[in-house]
mmCIF file as gemmi writes it, N, C-alpha and C atoms, coordinates in Angstrom:
data_model
loop_
_atom_site.group_PDB
_atom_site.id
_atom_site.type_symbol
_atom_site.label_atom_id
_atom_site.label_alt_id
_atom_site.label_comp_id
_atom_site.label_asym_id
_atom_site.label_entity_id
_atom_site.label_seq_id
_atom_site.pdbx_PDB_ins_code
_atom_site.Cartn_x
_atom_site.Cartn_y
_atom_site.Cartn_z
_atom_site.occupancy
_atom_site.B_iso_or_equiv
_atom_site.pdbx_formal_charge
_atom_site.auth_seq_id
_atom_site.auth_asym_id
_atom_site.pdbx_PDB_model_num
ATOM 1 N N . MET Axp A 1 ? 0.842 -1.184 0 1 0 ? 1 A 1
ATOM 2 C CA . MET Axp A 1 ? 0 0 0 1 0 ? 1 A 1
ATOM 3 C C . MET Axp A 1 ? 0.877 1.235 0 1 0 ? 1 A 1
ATOM 4 N N . ILE Axp A 2 ? 0.549 2.193 -0.823 1 0 ? 2 A 1
ATOM 5 C CA . ILE Axp A 2 ? 1.298 3.431 -0.913 1 0 ? 2 A 1
ATOM 6 C C . ILE Axp A 2 ? 0.596 4.472 -0.065 1 0 ? 2 A 1
ATOM 7 N N . GLY Axp A 3 ? 1.309 5.036 0.914 1 0 ? 3 A 1
ATOM 8 C CA . GLY Axp A 3 ? 0.71 6.039 1.787 1 0 ? 3 A 1
ATOM 9 C C . GLY Axp A 3 ? -0.48 5.468 2.537 1 0 ? 3 A 1
ATOM 10 N N . ASN Axp A 4 ? -1.466 6.284 2.759 1 0 ? 4 A 1
ATOM 11 C CA . ASN Axp A 4 ? -2.703 5.861 3.412 1 0 ? 4 A 1
ATOM 12 C C . ASN Axp A 4 ? -3.83 5.755 2.407 1 0 ? 4 A 1
ATOM 13 N N . SER Axp A 5 ? -3.522 5.309 1.21 1 0 ? 5 A 1
ATOM 14 C CA . SER Axp A 5 ? -4.522 5.222 0.153 1 0 ? 5 A 1
ATOM 15 C C . SER Axp A 5 ? -5.628 4.257 0.527 1 0 ? 5 A 1
ATOM 16 N N . ALA Axp A 6 ? -6.816 4.76 0.627 1 0 ? 6 A 1
ATOM 17 C CA . ALA Axp A 6 ? -7.983 3.911 0.845 1 0 ? 6 A 1
ATOM 18 C C . ALA Axp A 6 ? -8.526 3.517 -0.516 1 0 ? 6 A 1
ATOM 19 N N . PRO Axp A 7 ? -9.222 2.382 -0.587 1 0 ? 7 A 1
ATOM 20 C CA . PRO Axp A 7 ? -9.789 1.997 -1.887 1 0 ? 7 A 1
ATOM 21 C C . PRO Axp A 7 ? -10.679 3.093 -2.442 1 0 ? 7 A 1
ATOM 22 N N . ILE Axp A 8 ? -10.426 3.461 -3.691 1 0 ? 8 A 1
ATOM 23 C CA . ILE Axp A 8 ? -11.276 4.452 -4.339 1 0 ? 8 A 1
ATOM 24 C C . ILE Axp A 8 ? -12.095 3.779 -5.431 1 0 ? 8 A 1
ATOM 25 N N . ILE Axp A 9 ? -11.49 2.832 -6.129 1 0 ? 9 A 1
ATOM 26 C CA . ILE Axp A 9 ? -12.199 2.056 -7.137 1 0 ? 9 A 1
ATOM 27 C C . ILE Axp A 9 ? -12.392 0.69 -6.519 1 0 ? 9 A 1
ATOM 28 N N . HIS Axp A 10 ? -13.62 0.288 -6.325 1 0 ? 10 A 1
ATOM 29 C CA . HIS Axp A 10 ? -13.841 -0.971 -5.628 1 0 ? 10 A 1
ATOM 30 C C . HIS Axp A 10 ? -14.941 -1.747 -6.312 1 0 ? 10 A 1
ATOM 31 N N . GLU Axp A 11 ? -14.599 -2.869 -6.852 1 0 ? 11 A 1
ATOM 32 C CA . GLU Axp A 11 ? -15.576 -3.756 -7.46 1 0 ? 11 A 1
ATOM 33 C C . GLU Axp A 11 ? -15.413 -5.109 -6.807 1 0 ? 11 A 1
ATOM 34 N N . CYS Axp A 12 ? -16.283 -5.444 -5.918 1 0 ? 12 A 1
ATOM 35 C CA . CYS Axp A 12 ? -16.237 -6.744 -5.269 1 0 ? 12 A 1
ATOM 36 C C . CYS Axp A 12 ? -17.46 -7.511 -5.725 1 0 ? 12 A 1
ATOM 37 N N . TRP Axp A 13 ? -17.283 -8.422 -6.648 1 0 ? 13 A 1
ATOM 38 C CA . TRP Axp A 13 ? -18.405 -9.095 -7.287 1 0 ? 13 A 1
ATOM 39 C C . TRP Axp A 13 ? -19.196 -9.934 -6.31 1 0 ? 13 A 1
ATOM 40 N N . ASP Axp A 14 ? -18.588 -10.443 -5.243 1 0 ? 14 A 1
ATOM 41 C CA . ASP Axp A 14 ? -19.336 -11.231 -4.265 1 0 ? 14 A 1
ATOM 42 C C . ASP Axp A 14 ? -20.426 -10.401 -3.588 1 0 ? 14 A 1
ATOM 43 N N . THR Axp A 15 ? -20.243 -9.104 -3.471 1 0 ? 15 A 1
ATOM 44 C CA . THR Axp A 15 ? -21.231 -8.258 -2.813 1 0 ? 15 A 1
ATOM 45 C C . THR Axp A 15 ? -22.385 -7.899 -3.728 1 0 ? 15 A 1
ATOM 46 N N . ASN Axp A 16 ? -22.33 -8.309 -4.978 1 0 ? 16 A 1
ATOM 47 C CA . ASN Axp A 16 ? -23.382 -7.979 -5.931 1 0 ? 16 A 1
ATOM 48 C C . ASN Axp A 16 ? -24.461 -9.053 -6.02 1 0 ? 16 A 1
ATOM 49 N N . LYS Axp A 17 ? -24.459 -10.019 -5.107 1 0 ? 17 A 1
ATOM 50 C CA . LYS Axp A 17 ? -25.447 -11.094 -5.16 1 0 ? 17 A 1
ATOM 51 C C . LYS Axp A 17 ? -26.873 -10.561 -5.068 1 0 ? 17 A 1
ATOM 52 N N . GLU Axp A 18 ? -27.053 -9.483 -4.292 1 0 ? 18 A 1
ATOM 53 C CA . GLU Axp A 18 ? -28.394 -8.905 -4.181 1 0 ? 18 A 1
ATOM 54 C C . GLU Axp A 18 ? -28.882 -8.329 -5.501 1 0 ? 18 A 1
ATOM 55 N N . ARG Axp A 19 ? -27.96 -8.083 -6.424 1 0 ? 19 A 1
ATOM 56 C CA . ARG Axp A 19 ? -28.339 -7.586 -7.752 1 0 ? 19 A 1
ATOM 57 C C . ARG Axp A 19 ? -28.407 -8.715 -8.771 1 0 ? 19 A 1
ATOM 58 N N . GLY Axp A 20 ? -28.293 -9.959 -8.309 1 0 ? 20 A 1
ATOM 59 C CA . GLY Axp A 20 ? -28.415 -11.095 -9.207 1 0 ? 20 A 1
ATOM 60 C C . GLY Axp A 20 ? -27.104 -11.579 -9.79 1 0 ? 20 A 1
ATOM 61 N N . VAL Axp A 21 ? -25.99 -10.99 -9.368 1 0 ? 21 A 1
ATOM 62 C CA . VAL Axp A 21 ? -24.686 -11.43 -9.846 1 0 ? 21 A 1
ATOM 63 C C . VAL Axp A 21 ? -24.115 -12.378 -8.804 1 0 ? 21 A 1
ATOM 64 N N . SER Axp A 22 ? -23.934 -13.65 -9.171 1 0 ? 22 A 1
ATOM 65 C CA . SER Axp A 22 ? -23.469 -14.631 -8.192 1 0 ? 22 A 1
ATOM 66 C C . SER Axp A 22 ? -21.974 -14.904 -8.292 1 0 ? 22 A 1
ATOM 67 N N . ALA Axp A 23 ? -21.337 -14.482 -9.339 1 0 ? 23 A 1
ATOM 68 C CA . ALA Axp A 23 ? -19.901 -14.694 -9.499 1 0 ? 23 A 1
ATOM 69 C C . ALA Axp A 23 ? -19.327 -13.584 -10.361 1 0 ? 23 A 1
ATOM 70 N N . MET Axp A 24 ? -18.024 -13.441 -10.288 1 0 ? 24 A 1
ATOM 71 C CA . MET Axp A 24 ? -17.36 -12.444 -11.101 1 0 ? 24 A 1
ATOM 72 C C . MET Axp A 24 ? -17.53 -12.812 -12.57 1 0 ? 24 A 1
ATOM 73 N N . PRO Axp A 25 ? -17.837 -11.846 -13.406 1 0 ? 25 A 1
ATOM 74 C CA . PRO Axp A 25 ? -17.989 -12.164 -14.829 1 0 ? 25 A 1
ATOM 75 C C . PRO Axp A 25 ? -16.669 -12.61 -15.432 1 0 ? 25 A 1
ATOM 76 N N . GLY Axp A 26 ? -16.749 -13.42 -16.477 1 0 ? 26 A 1
ATOM 77 C CA . GLY Axp A 26 ? -15.553 -13.875 -17.171 1 0 ? 26 A 1
ATOM 78 C C . GLY Axp A 26 ? -14.929 -12.749 -17.964 1 0 ? 26 A 1
ATOM 79 N N . GLY Axp A 27 ? -13.775 -12.991 -18.496 1 0 ? 27 A 1
ATOM 80 C CA . GLY Axp A 27 ? -13.137 -12.001 -19.344 1 0 ? 27 A 1
ATOM 81 C C . GLY Axp A 27 ? -12.272 -11.003 -18.621 1 0 ? 27 A 1
ATOM 82 N N . ILE Axp A 28 ? -11.892 -11.276 -17.368 1 0 ? 28 A 1
ATOM 83 C CA . ILE Axp A 28 ? -10.988 -10.378 -16.657 1 0 ? 28 A 1
ATOM 84 C C . ILE Axp A 28 ? -9.567 -10.785 -17.022 1 0 ? 28 A 1
ATOM 85 N N . ASN Axp A 29 ? -8.901 -9.97 -17.826 1 0 ? 29 A 1
ATOM 86 C CA . ASN Axp A 29 ? -7.534 -10.251 -18.243 1 0 ? 29 A 1
ATOM 87 C C . ASN Axp A 29 ? -6.559 -9.931 -17.125 1 0 ? 29 A 1
ATOM 88 N N . CYS Axp A 30 ? -5.547 -10.776 -16.985 1 0 ? 30 A 1
ATOM 89 C CA . CYS Axp A 30 ? -4.501 -10.555 -15.987 1 0 ? 30 A 1
ATOM 90 C C . CYS Axp A 30 ? -3.171 -10.923 -16.619 1 0 ? 30 A 1
ATOM 91 N N . GLN Axp A 31 ? -2.275 -9.97 -16.67 1 0 ? 31 A 1
ATOM 92 C CA . GLN Axp A 31 ? -0.958 -10.209 -17.241 1 0 ? 31 A 1
ATOM 93 C C . GLN Axp A 31 ? 0.109 -10.376 -16.165 1 0 ? 31 A 1
ATOM 94 N N . ILE Axp A 32 ? -0.311 -10.58 -14.925 1 0 ? 32 A 1
ATOM 95 C CA . ILE Axp A 32 ? 0.627 -10.772 -13.814 1 0 ? 32 A 1
ATOM 96 C C . ILE Axp A 32 ? 0.844 -12.269 -13.635 1 0 ? 32 A 1
ATOM 97 N N . GLU Axp A 33 ? 1.863 -12.791 -14.294 1 0 ? 33 A 1
ATOM 98 C CA . GLU Axp A 33 ? 2.128 -14.223 -14.285 1 0 ? 33 A 1
ATOM 99 C C . GLU Axp A 33 ? 2.473 -14.747 -12.894 1 0 ? 33 A 1
ATOM 100 N N . GLU Axp A 34 ? 2.935 -13.859 -11.996 1 0 ? 34 A 1
ATOM 101 C CA . GLU Axp A 34 ? 3.314 -14.264 -10.646 1 0 ? 34 A 1
ATOM 102 C C . GLU Axp A 34 ? 2.122 -14.369 -9.703 1 0 ? 34 A 1
ATOM 103 N N . CYS Axp A 35 ? 0.913 -14.062 -10.181 1 0 ? 35 A 1
ATOM 104 C CA . CYS Axp A 35 ? -0.282 -14.101 -9.338 1 0 ? 35 A 1
ATOM 105 C C . CYS Axp A 35 ? -0.915 -15.49 -9.332 1 0 ? 35 A 1
ATOM 106 N N . HIS Axp A 36 ? -1.285 -15.942 -8.16 1 0 ? 36 A 1
ATOM 107 C CA . HIS Axp A 36 ? -1.945 -17.235 -7.971 1 0 ? 36 A 1
ATOM 108 C C . HIS Axp A 36 ? -3.226 -17.346 -8.795 1 0 ? 36 A 1
ATOM 109 N N . HIS Axp A 37 ? -3.935 -16.241 -8.978 1 0 ? 37 A 1
ATOM 110 C CA . HIS Axp A 37 ? -5.225 -16.253 -9.671 1 0 ? 37 A 1
ATOM 111 C C . HIS Axp A 37 ? -5.101 -16.267 -11.197 1 0 ? 37 A 1
ATOM 112 N N . ASN Axp A 38 ? -3.895 -16.023 -11.725 1 0 ? 38 A 1
ATOM 113 C CA . ASN Axp A 38 ? -3.679 -16.055 -13.172 1 0 ? 38 A 1
ATOM 114 C C . ASN Axp A 38 ? -3.685 -17.51 -13.625 1 0 ? 38 A 1
ATOM 115 N N . ASP Axp A 39 ? -4.506 -17.816 -14.619 1 0 ? 39 A 1
ATOM 116 C CA . ASP Axp A 39 ? -4.658 -19.209 -15.066 1 0 ? 39 A 1
ATOM 117 C C . ASP Axp A 39 ? -3.553 -19.673 -16.013 1 0 ? 39 A 1
ATOM 118 N N . GLY Axp A 40 ? -2.568 -18.846 -16.262 1 0 ? 40 A 1
ATOM 119 C CA . GLY Axp A 40 ? -1.478 -19.218 -17.158 1 0 ? 40 A 1
ATOM 120 C C . GLY Axp A 40 ? -1.752 -18.843 -18.602 1 0 ? 40 A 1
ATOM 121 N N . ALA Axp A 41 ? -3 -18.514 -18.903 1 0 ? 41 A 1
ATOM 122 C CA . ALA Axp A 41 ? -3.38 -18.081 -20.246 1 0 ? 41 A 1
ATOM 123 C C . ALA Axp A 41 ? -3.775 -16.606 -20.248 1 0 ? 41 A 1
ATOM 124 N N . GLY Axp A 42 ? -3.477 -15.902 -19.142 1 0 ? 42 A 1
ATOM 125 C CA . GLY Axp A 42 ? -3.756 -14.472 -19.066 1 0 ? 42 A 1
ATOM 126 C C . GLY Axp A 42 ? -5.132 -14.104 -18.557 1 0 ? 42 A 1
ATOM 127 N N . MET Axp A 43 ? -5.828 -15.047 -17.893 1 0 ? 43 A 1
ATOM 128 C CA . MET Axp A 43 ? -7.158 -14.757 -17.354 1 0 ? 43 A 1
ATOM 129 C C . MET Axp A 43 ? -7.141 -14.855 -15.827 1 0 ? 43 A 1
ATOM 130 N N . CYS Axp A 44 ? -7.87 -13.952 -15.173 1 0 ? 44 A 1
ATOM 131 C CA . CYS Axp A 44 ? -7.997 -13.969 -13.719 1 0 ? 44 A 1
ATOM 132 C C . CYS Axp A 44 ? -9.082 -14.96 -13.328 1 0 ? 44 A 1
ATOM 133 N N . ARG Axp A 45 ? -8.778 -15.854 -12.4 1 0 ? 45 A 1
ATOM 134 C CA . ARG Axp A 45 ? -9.728 -16.862 -11.929 1 0 ? 45 A 1
ATOM 135 C C . ARG Axp A 45 ? -10.136 -16.644 -10.472 1 0 ? 45 A 1
ATOM 136 N N . ALA Axp A 46 ? -9.892 -15.441 -9.943 1 0 ? 46 A 1
ATOM 137 C CA . ALA Axp A 46 ? -10.317 -15.125 -8.573 1 0 ? 46 A 1
ATOM 138 C C . ALA Axp A 46 ? -11.834 -15.074 -8.509 1 0 ? 46 A 1
ATOM 139 N N . ASN Axp A 47 ? -12.403 -15.406 -7.353 1 0 ? 47 A 1
ATOM 140 C CA . ASN Axp A 47 ? -13.856 -15.339 -7.152 1 0 ? 47 A 1
ATOM 141 C C . ASN Axp A 47 ? -14.355 -13.906 -7.111 1 0 ? 47 A 1
ATOM 142 N N . SER Axp A 48 ? -13.504 -12.98 -6.688 1 0 ? 48 A 1
ATOM 143 C CA . SER Axp A 48 ? -13.847 -11.562 -6.646 1 0 ? 48 A 1
ATOM 144 C C . SER Axp A 48 ? -12.553 -10.776 -6.789 1 0 ? 48 A 1
ATOM 145 N N . ILE Axp A 49 ? -12.67 -9.52 -7.134 1 0 ? 49 A 1
ATOM 146 C CA . ILE Axp A 49 ? -11.492 -8.664 -7.243 1 0 ? 49 A 1
ATOM 147 C C . ILE Axp A 49 ? -11.741 -7.352 -6.522 1 0 ? 49 A 1
ATOM 148 N N . GLU Axp A 50 ? -10.647 -6.723 -6.083 1 0 ? 50 A 1
ATOM 149 C CA . GLU Axp A 50 ? -10.711 -5.382 -5.507 1 0 ? 50 A 1
ATOM 150 C C . GLU Axp A 50 ? -9.598 -4.57 -6.147 1 0 ? 50 A 1
ATOM 151 N N . VAL Axp A 51 ? -9.961 -3.451 -6.734 1 0 ? 51 A 1
ATOM 152 C CA . VAL Axp A 51 ? -9.014 -2.559 -7.37 1 0 ? 51 A 1
ATOM 153 C C . VAL Axp A 51 ? -9.121 -1.217 -6.671 1 0 ? 51 A 1
ATOM 154 N N . ARG Axp A 52 ? -7.955 -0.627 -6.364 1 0 ? 52 A 1
ATOM 155 C CA . ARG Axp A 52 ? -7.956 0.656 -5.653 1 0 ? 52 A 1
ATOM 156 C C . ARG Axp A 52 ? -6.985 1.612 -6.294 1 0 ? 52 A 1
ATOM 157 N N . SER Axp A 53 ? -7.047 2.847 -5.854 1 0 ? 53 A 1
ATOM 158 C CA . SER Axp A 53 ? -6.099 3.87 -6.278 1 0 ? 53 A 1
ATOM 159 C C . SER Axp A 53 ? -4.749 3.582 -5.64 1 0 ? 53 A 1
ATOM 160 N N . SER Axp A 54 ? -3.681 3.786 -6.385 1 0 ? 54 A 1
ATOM 161 C CA . SER Axp A 54 ? -2.341 3.607 -5.831 1 0 ? 54 A 1
ATOM 162 C C . SER Axp A 54 ? -1.602 4.932 -5.702 1 0 ? 54 A 1
ATOM 163 N N . VAL Axp A 55 ? -2.314 6.041 -5.852 1 0 ? 55 A 1
ATOM 164 C CA . VAL Axp A 55 ? -1.689 7.356 -5.745 1 0 ? 55 A 1
ATOM 165 C C . VAL Axp A 55 ? -2.178 8.064 -4.49 1 0 ? 55 A 1
ATOM 166 N N . VAL Axp A 56 ? -1.334 8.927 -3.963 1 0 ? 56 A 1
ATOM 167 C CA . VAL Axp A 56 ? -1.618 9.591 -2.698 1 0 ? 56 A 1
ATOM 168 C C . VAL Axp A 56 ? -2.895 10.417 -2.74 1 0 ? 56 A 1
ATOM 169 N N . ASP Axp A 57 ? -3.136 11.168 -3.818 1 0 ? 57 A 1
ATOM 170 C CA . ASP Axp A 57 ? -4.329 12.023 -3.867 1 0 ? 57 A 1
ATOM 171 C C . ASP Axp A 57 ? -5.587 11.263 -4.288 1 0 ? 57 A 1
ATOM 172 N N . LYS Axp A 58 ? -5.45 9.952 -4.564 1 0 ? 58 A 1
ATOM 173 C CA . LYS Axp A 58 ? -6.568 9.057 -4.896 1 0 ? 58 A 1
ATOM 174 C C . LYS Axp A 58 ? -7.295 9.438 -6.179 1 0 ? 58 A 1
ATOM 175 N N . LYS Axp A 59 ? -6.691 10.277 -7.021 1 0 ? 59 A 1
ATOM 176 C CA . LYS Axp A 59 ? -7.31 10.677 -8.281 1 0 ? 59 A 1
ATOM 177 C C . LYS Axp A 59 ? -6.601 9.965 -9.425 1 0 ? 59 A 1
ATOM 178 N N . CYS Axp A 60 ? -7.221 8.934 -9.924 1 0 ? 60 A 1
ATOM 179 C CA . CYS Axp A 60 ? -6.628 8.141 -11.007 1 0 ? 60 A 1
ATOM 180 C C . CYS Axp A 60 ? -6.93 8.777 -12.353 1 0 ? 60 A 1
ATOM 181 N N . ASN Axp A 61 ? -5.914 8.851 -13.193 1 0 ? 61 A 1
ATOM 182 C CA . ASN Axp A 61 ? -6.129 9.337 -14.542 1 0 ? 61 A 1
ATOM 183 C C . ASN Axp A 61 ? -5.45 8.431 -15.574 1 0 ? 61 A 1
ATOM 184 N N . MET Axp A 62 ? -4.915 7.299 -15.121 1 0 ? 62 A 1
ATOM 185 C CA . MET Axp A 62 ? -4.338 6.304 -16.02 1 0 ? 62 A 1
ATOM 186 C C . MET Axp A 62 ? -4.279 4.965 -15.282 1 0 ? 62 A 1
ATOM 187 N N . SER Axp A 63 ? -4.201 3.895 -16.039 1 0 ? 63 A 1
ATOM 188 C CA . SER Axp A 63 ? -4.231 2.568 -15.425 1 0 ? 63 A 1
ATOM 189 C C . SER Axp A 63 ? -3.073 2.352 -14.458 1 0 ? 63 A 1
ATOM 190 N N . GLU Axp A 64 ? -1.951 3.036 -14.689 1 0 ? 64 A 1
ATOM 191 C CA . GLU Axp A 64 ? -0.807 2.903 -13.788 1 0 ? 64 A 1
ATOM 192 C C . GLU Axp A 64 ? -1.116 3.419 -12.382 1 0 ? 64 A 1
ATOM 193 N N . ASN Axp A 65 ? -2.2 4.169 -12.217 1 0 ? 65 A 1
ATOM 194 C CA . ASN Axp A 65 ? -2.594 4.708 -10.915 1 0 ? 65 A 1
ATOM 195 C C . ASN Axp A 65 ? -3.497 3.767 -10.144 1 0 ? 65 A 1
ATOM 196 N N . THR Axp A 66 ? -3.689 2.554 -10.627 1 0 ? 66 A 1
ATOM 197 C CA . THR Axp A 66 ? -4.561 1.594 -9.958 1 0 ? 66 A 1
ATOM 198 C C . THR Axp A 66 ? -3.748 0.4 -9.46 1 0 ? 66 A 1
ATOM 199 N N . CYS Axp A 67 ? -4.328 -0.344 -8.542 1 0 ? 67 A 1
ATOM 200 C CA . CYS Axp A 67 ? -3.626 -1.463 -7.926 1 0 ? 67 A 1
ATOM 201 C C . CYS Axp A 67 ? -4.619 -2.577 -7.623 1 0 ? 67 A 1
ATOM 202 N N . CYS Axp A 68 ? -4.277 -3.805 -8.014 1 0 ? 68 A 1
ATOM 203 C CA . CYS Axp A 68 ? -5.143 -4.946 -7.739 1 0 ? 68 A 1
ATOM 204 C C . CYS Axp A 68 ? -4.843 -5.47 -6.337 1 0 ? 68 A 1
ATOM 205 N N . GLU Axp A 69 ? -5.769 -5.298 -5.427 1 0 ? 69 A 1
ATOM 206 C CA . GLU Axp A 69 ? -5.619 -5.771 -4.054 1 0 ? 69 A 1
ATOM 207 C C . GLU Axp A 69 ? -5.849 -7.278 -3.938 1 0 ? 69 A 1
ATOM 208 N N . THR Axp A 70 ? -6.326 -7.914 -4.988 1 0 ? 70 A 1
ATOM 209 C CA . THR Axp A 70 ? -6.607 -9.34 -4.983 1 0 ? 70 A 1
ATOM 210 C C . THR Axp A 70 ? -5.351 -10.173 -5.238 1 0 ? 70 A 1
ATOM 211 N N . PHE Axp A 71 ? -4.266 -9.521 -5.659 1 0 ? 71 A 1
ATOM 212 C CA . PHE Axp A 71 ? -3.021 -10.221 -5.962 1 0 ? 71 A 1
ATOM 213 C C . PHE Axp A 71 ? -2.61 -11.139 -4.825 1 0 ? 71 A 1
ATOM 214 N N . LYS Axp A 72 ? -2.273 -12.363 -5.18 1 0 ? 72 A 1
ATOM 215 C CA . LYS Axp A 72 ? -1.776 -13.354 -4.235 1 0 ? 72 A 1
ATOM 216 C C . LYS Axp A 72 ? -0.608 -14.047 -4.921 1 0 ? 72 A 1
ATOM 217 N N . PRO Axp A 73 ? 0.589 -14.017 -4.343 1 0 ? 73 A 1
ATOM 218 C CA . PRO Axp A 73 ? 1.745 -14.617 -5.023 1 0 ? 73 A 1
ATOM 219 C C . PRO Axp A 73 ? 1.564 -16.119 -5.23 1 0 ? 73 A 1
ATOM 220 N N . LYS Axp A 74 ? 2.049 -16.594 -6.37 1 0 ? 74 A 1
ATOM 221 C CA . LYS Axp A 74 ? 2.045 -18.041 -6.626 1 0 ? 74 A 1
ATOM 222 C C . LYS Axp A 74 ? 3.076 -18.696 -5.729 1 0 ? 74 A 1
ATOM 223 N N . LEU Axp A 75 ? 2.747 -19.873 -5.236 1 0 ? 75 A 1
ATOM 224 C CA . LEU Axp A 75 ? 3.721 -20.639 -4.478 1 0 ? 75 A 1
ATOM 225 C C . LEU Axp A 75 ? 4.544 -21.463 -5.454 1 0 ? 75 A 1
ATOM 226 N N . SER Axp A 76 ? 5.834 -21.481 -5.266 1 0 ? 76 A 1
ATOM 227 C CA . SER Axp A 76 ? 6.713 -22.212 -6.194 1 0 ? 76 A 1
ATOM 228 C C . SER Axp A 76 ? 6.664 -23.7 -5.937 1 0 ? 76 A 1
């Protein structure tokens, strides 16, 4: 975590069950090969994701200003 950045962009698909969404939709691309949730073909297989701002002022204006909080390192 950089500074005291609180989540600003937050999509937790598990919390959307009341809206009829029971699982995270498919098609979430992940190019982080070191992540446990990456299926090896570039797709995220996590049950839910959380994305937040990674900048101090919490104002994102490019993808580099975001951070996937769902990242979990692969065990070797």
